KOLSE-348985 format. One record per residue (C-alpha): x negated, y negated, z negated; residue number from 0; residue in one letter; chain. Coordinates in pm, 1 decimal. Last residue first. Example, Ala and Ser with C-alpha at 12.3 -4.5 7.8 and 13.67 -1.06 7.14 Angstrom:
east:north:up:tigu:bapa:kolmar
-1367.0:106.0:-714.0:1:S:A .
-1230.0:450.0:-780.0:0:A:A .
This chain:
east:north:up:tigu:bapa:kolmar
-23472.7:1477.7:-7526.9:244:I:A .
-23451.8:1856.1:-7552.7:243:T:A .
-23688.8:2045.8:-7781.6:242:I:A .
-23711.0:2425.4:-7788.2:241:D:A .
-23866.2:2647.8:-8052.5:240:T:A .
-23933.5:2998.0:-7929.7:239:A:A .
-23773.2:3339.2:-7868.1:238:P:A .
-23427.3:3243.7:-8005.8:237:V:A .
-23240.9:3338.1:-8324.3:236:E:A .
-23082.2:2997.3:-8376.9:235:R:A .
-23128.4:2705.3:-8618.7:234:E:A .
-23000.2:2369.9:-8495.0:233:V:A .
-23156.8:2028.4:-8549.5:232:V:A .
-22964.7:1728.2:-8419.2:231:L:A .
-23089.1:1378.2:-8361.0:230:R:A .
-22923.3:1049.9:-8272.9:229:R:A .
-23103.7:719.4:-8221.6:228:A:A .
-22919.4:397.7:-8294.9:227:E:A .
-22703.1:134.8:-8128.8:226:T:A .
-22510.5:331.6:-7867.1:225:Q:A .
-22263.1:109.1:-7689.6:224:T:A .
-21907.2:237.0:-7725.0:223:P:A .
-21786.9:509.3:-7483.3:222:E:A .
-21471.7:422.7:-7295.0:221:Q:A .
-21141.4:599.6:-7345.6:220:E:A .
-21007.2:724.4:-7015.4:219:I:A .
-20694.4:550.6:-6887.7:218:P:A .
-20374.1:759.5:-6879.4:217:A:A .
-20278.4:876.6:-6531.5:216:I:A .
-19969.4:708.5:-6386.1:215:E:A .
-19688.6:932.1:-6262.2:214:V:A .
-19613.4:875.1:-5892.7:213:G:A .
-19452.1:1217.4:-5864.6:212:S:A .
-19574.4:1264.8:-5509.2:211:D:A .
-19363.4:1436.3:-5245.3:210:E:A .
-19525.7:1646.9:-4974.6:209:I:A .
-19375.9:1553.8:-4636.6:208:D:A .
-19694.0:1397.2:-4495.9:207:G:A .
-19924.2:1685.8:-4583.6:206:F:A .
-19901.0:1927.3:-4289.2:205:Y:A .
-19789.7:1703.2:-4004.8:204:E:A .
-19960.1:1389.1:-4133.7:203:E:A .
-20292.7:1573.2:-4160.5:202:A:A .
-20237.8:1708.3:-3809.7:201:L:A .
-20180.8:1357.1:-3678.1:200:R:A .
-20494.9:1234.9:-3854.7:199:I:A .
-20693.1:1512.8:-3685.9:198:M:A .
-20543.0:1423.3:-3348.0:197:E:A .
-20626.4:1053.2:-3390.1:196:E:A .
-20984.9:1140.9:-3473.1:195:E:A .
-21023.9:1318.7:-3140.9:194:P:A .
-21161.5:1672.3:-3167.8:193:M:A .
-21499.4:1823.5:-3248.7:192:D:A .
-21438.2:1877.2:-3617.1:191:A:A .
-21475.7:1710.0:-3958.3:190:S:A .
-21174.3:1679.5:-4187.6:189:I:A .
-21163.1:1516.6:-4530.9:188:S:A .
-20857.4:1513.1:-4758.0:187:L:A .
-20875.9:1301.4:-5074.2:186:I:A .
-20643.0:1388.2:-5362.7:185:A:A .
-20470.4:1237.0:-5668.2:184:R:A .
-20207.5:1052.2:-5464.3:183:S:A .
-20118.1:1376.1:-5283.1:182:P:A .
-20049.0:1599.4:-5584.5:181:R:A .
-20242.4:1836.1:-5809.7:180:Y:A .
-20301.9:1619.2:-6117.8:179:H:A .
-19985.8:1580.7:-6323.9:178:L:A .
-19788.0:1876.5:-6192.8:177:D:A .
-20085.2:2111.2:-6234.2:176:Y:A .
-20157.5:1998.2:-6590.2:175:F:A .
-19789.9:2042.5:-6682.4:174:A:A .
-19787.3:2390.2:-6528.9:173:R:A .
-20085.4:2497.6:-6738.1:172:V:A .
-19943.3:2364.2:-7064.9:171:D:A .
-19603.3:2524.4:-6991.0:170:E:A .
-19770.5:2860.8:-6929.3:169:L:A .
-19931.6:2826.3:-7268.6:168:T:A .
-20299.1:2764.0:-7340.6:167:A:A .
-20412.8:2960.4:-7649.0:166:R:A .
-20701.2:3143.1:-7479.1:165:E:A .
-20798.6:2838.2:-7276.0:164:I:A .
-20857.0:2624.1:-7584.1:163:H:A .
-21003.7:2921.9:-7773.1:162:E:A .
-21288.4:2937.2:-7521.8:161:P:A .
-21426.8:2628.7:-7698.9:160:S:A .
-21535.8:2279.9:-7593.7:159:I:A .
-21469.5:2315.1:-7222.3:158:G:A .
-21634.9:2486.8:-6924.2:157:I:A .
-21660.9:2148.0:-6754.0:156:T:A .
-21883.2:2029.3:-7038.3:155:A:A .
-21768.7:1827.5:-7339.3:154:W:A .
-21889.7:1485.4:-7450.6:153:R:A .
-21812.6:1349.3:-7105.7:152:Y:A .
-21467.2:1302.6:-7256.9:151:P:A .
-21575.9:956.8:-7384.1:150:H:A .
-21551.3:915.0:-7761.3:149:R:A .
-21873.5:1030.4:-7931.9:148:K:A .
-22109.0:1095.7:-7641.7:147:Y:A .
-22479.8:1184.0:-7655.7:146:A:A .
-22455.6:1429.5:-7947.1:145:L:A .
-22157.2:1618.8:-7808.8:144:D:A .
-22331.0:1635.9:-7473.5:143:R:A .
-22649.2:1772.0:-7631.6:142:L:A .
-22464.6:2042.3:-7823.5:141:L:A .
-22296.5:2167.9:-7507.6:140:L:A .
-22628.5:2149.5:-7323.0:139:Q:A .
-22792.4:2371.2:-7585.0:138:E:A .
-22509.8:2626.1:-7602.1:137:D:A .
-22691.2:2886.8:-7394.7:136:G:A .
-23027.3:2839.3:-7567.4:135:Y:A .
-23056.8:3219.6:-7596.6:134:P:A .
-22769.0:3408.1:-7434.3:133:Q:A .
-22423.0:3518.2:-7546.6:132:N:A .
-22250.9:3186.2:-7615.6:131:L:A .
-22300.7:2965.6:-7310.1:130:Y:A .
-22313.4:3162.1:-6986.1:129:R:A .
-22162.7:3497.9:-7084.5:128:Q:A .
-21917.1:3369.3:-7343.8:127:K:A .
-21782.6:3088.8:-7125.5:126:F:A .
-21765.4:3320.1:-6822.0:125:E:A .
-21569.9:3572.1:-7030.0:124:E:A .
-21320.0:3301.8:-7126.9:123:I:A .
-21285.8:3189.3:-6764.6:122:V:A .
-21216.6:3543.1:-6639.7:121:V:A .
-20968.7:3606.3:-6923.9:120:Q:A .
-20781.5:3287.5:-6841.0:119:K:A .
-20777.4:3395.3:-6476.9:118:E:A .
-20598.7:3722.7:-6552.2:117:T:A .
-20348.4:3586.9:-6803.7:116:R:A .
-20266.6:3287.4:-6587.0:115:C:A .
-20199.1:3500.9:-6279.7:114:A:A .
-19983.2:3746.5:-6475.4:113:D:A .
-19779.9:3477.3:-6651.2:112:E:A .
-19713.3:3309.1:-6318.2:111:S:A .
-19829.1:2982.3:-6165.3:110:I:A .
-19752.7:3047.4:-5799.2:109:N:A .
-19894.2:2731.7:-5641.8:108:L:A .
-19651.5:2542.4:-5419.6:107:N:A .
-19759.7:2180.4:-5468.1:106:R:A .
-20115.1:2155.2:-5333.3:105:M:A .
-20117.9:2526.7:-5256.5:104:R:A .
-19918.1:2485.5:-4936.4:103:D:A .
-20101.8:2176.7:-4812.7:102:S:A .
-20434.3:2357.4:-4846.3:101:E:A .
-20315.7:2670.9:-4664.9:100:L:A .
-20147.9:2483.4:-4377.8:99:W:A .
-20448.7:2254.5:-4334.4:98:L:A .
-20684.5:2552.2:-4316.9:97:A:A .
-20466.7:2735.4:-4066.3:96:T:A .
-20427.5:2421.6:-3855.3:95:S:A .
-20804.3:2406.4:-3806.2:94:L:A .
-20805.8:2744.0:-3632.9:93:N:A .
-20933.7:2622.1:-3294.5:92:E:A .
-21206.7:2436.3:-3486.8:91:K:A .
-21357.0:2767.6:-3593.5:90:P:A .
-21366.3:2791.5:-3976.5:89:L:A .
-21507.9:2618.3:-4282.8:88:T:A .
-21284.0:2573.8:-4589.9:87:I:A .
-21345.3:2352.0:-4889.7:86:Y:A .
-21209.8:2289.3:-5238.8:85:F:A .
-21341.0:2024.4:-5481.8:84:D:A .
-21248.4:1945.3:-5841.4:83:T:A .
-21345.0:1604.9:-5981.0:82:Y:A .
-21519.2:1403.8:-6252.6:81:D:A .
-21652.5:1643.5:-6516.0:80:N:A .
-21739.5:1910.5:-6261.9:79:N:A .
-21551.2:2171.4:-6061.1:78:T:A .
-21645.1:2382.8:-5760.8:77:F:A .
-21470.0:2548.1:-5466.6:76:A:A .
-21505.4:2810.8:-5194.3:75:N:A .
-21396.7:2898.0:-4843.9:74:N:A .
-21489.9:3105.3:-4541.4:73:E:A .
-21336.8:3126.4:-4198.1:72:G:A .
-21280.8:3376.5:-3918.3:71:C:A .
-20905.4:3289.3:-3906.4:70:A:A .
-20826.2:3635.9:-4044.3:69:M:A .
-21069.8:3559.4:-4327.8:68:Q:A .
-20884.7:3240.6:-4420.7:67:V:A .
-20547.9:3417.8:-4382.9:66:P:A .
-20661.2:3682.9:-4636.6:65:V:A .
-20837.2:3452.4:-4884.8:64:D:A .
-20520.7:3294.2:-5024.4:63:F:A .
-20344.7:3616.7:-5120.1:62:Y:A .
-19976.4:3564.8:-5210.3:61:P:A .
-19913.1:3307.7:-4934.3:60:V:A .
-19555.0:3174.5:-4951.7:59:Q:A .
-19500.8:3172.9:-5328.9:58:H:A .
-19862.5:3065.6:-5363.7:57:T:A .
-20190.9:3246.8:-5409.3:56:G:A .
-20439.6:3320.5:-5684.9:55:R:A .
-20709.3:3103.3:-5526.8:54:F:A .
-20584.3:2782.2:-5691.3:53:M:A .
-20592.5:2962.2:-6026.3:52:L:A .
-20971.8:2979.6:-6032.8:51:H:A .
-21044.4:2608.9:-5979.4:50:E:A .
-20743.8:2560.2:-6203.7:49:F:A .
-20925.5:2712.6:-6500.3:48:L:A .
-21213.5:2472.2:-6444.4:47:H:A .
-20978.7:2174.8:-6466.0:46:A:A .
-20816.4:2328.0:-6776.2:45:F:A .
-21141.3:2376.1:-6971.5:44:G:A .
-21033.7:2149.9:-7257.6:43:T:A .
-20699.8:2134.7:-7437.6:42:K:A .
-20764.6:1992.6:-7786.9:41:D:A .
-20970.3:1698.1:-7659.9:40:E:A .
-20719.2:1630.6:-7383.8:39:A:A .
-20844.8:1677.2:-7029.6:38:E:A .
-20907.1:1416.4:-6760.8:37:N:A .
-21283.6:1403.8:-6826.5:36:R:A .
-21307.6:1774.4:-6742.9:35:A:A .
-21222.0:1701.4:-6383.1:34:G:A .
-20935.3:1565.2:-6180.7:33:V:A .
-20949.6:1345.8:-5874.2:32:C:A .
-20876.1:1634.1:-5639.8:31:Y:A .
-21108.7:1672.4:-5342.4:30:L:A .
-20988.9:1846.7:-5029.6:29:I:A .
-21244.9:1950.2:-4772.0:28:N:A .
-21180.0:2088.4:-4426.3:27:V:A .
-21478.5:2165.7:-4204.4:26:A:A .
-21414.3:2259.5:-3842.8:25:A:A .
-21663.1:2466.6:-3648.1:24:L:A .
-21784.1:2442.3:-3289.9:23:K:A .
-22041.6:2185.2:-3395.6:22:S:A .
-22238.4:1906.8:-3227.4:21:A:A .
-21936.0:1700.3:-3123.9:20:S:A .
-21856.5:1609.7:-3485.0:19:D:A .
-21555.8:1377.7:-3492.7:18:R:A .
-21499.6:1257.3:-3848.3:17:N:A .
-21174.3:1223.9:-4039.5:16:V:A .
-21092.0:1079.2:-4382.0:15:L:A .
-20738.3:1110.5:-4524.9:14:V:A .
-20625.5:956.2:-4855.5:13:R:A .
-20300.7:1104.4:-4984.9:12:L:A .
-20074.7:841.0:-5140.4:11:G:A .
-19733.6:972.7:-5033.9:10:N:A .
-19712.6:720.9:-4747.6:9:A:A .
-20040.4:848.2:-4604.4:8:L:A .
-20365.8:659.8:-4651.2:7:R:A .
-20579.1:650.9:-4339.0:6:K:A .
-20948.7:681.0:-4269.4:5:Q:A .
-21179.2:690.7:-3972.9:4:Q:A .
-21529.7:827.4:-3985.8:3:Y:A .
-21884.0:761.3:-3873.2:2:K:A .
-22146.5:960.3:-4060.4:1:I:A .
-22445.5:745.3:-4148.6:0:M:A .
């Protein structure tokens, strides 16, 4: 088991730190408690859209990847139905760079018309390429909708339809950001060869002054107990018959 210390900052951010004496690198991970399950049924795909938008830059740092590369680091992210995760790996001497970048985009993202237009198009094309324009591509989408009737697990991270992202307004996008991208909705993890107290101090330095709105997140509707089998037969022009159970 990995030994770690934890602390919750006054603004609600949960901080976990681990001293790893076997590595010269520092790993910074920030997990936001927002995924596809936190979306409205008529506005799906927003969590995935923000995985892209978070790399578009802030008012202070217009190109997120540039300072990461200058610090000899690499970064990436992923989204699922339950959470969105961002991570940076870089030499431990440059740990402050990662914390500065993550704290900056937590509340200072530059959500502009140009950024939204570009990333919306990327997400829409990804939807078409992966799910609509290949044989069996929509199979998992159909299966989710069959398995769940109320819980938002019934749609995939990509969303129900590309039209939801296409018609999303700038106000819709900013509202989603304000609701979910804030300290109390995040978990910061740091692993590096330095004292745990120093890593917690750095977390306080970079994240401690970020204000949290304190807005409560609406509870997720629970799925009723399934009492009967469900089946769906779909006709498609595909190479062979396929059965998913």
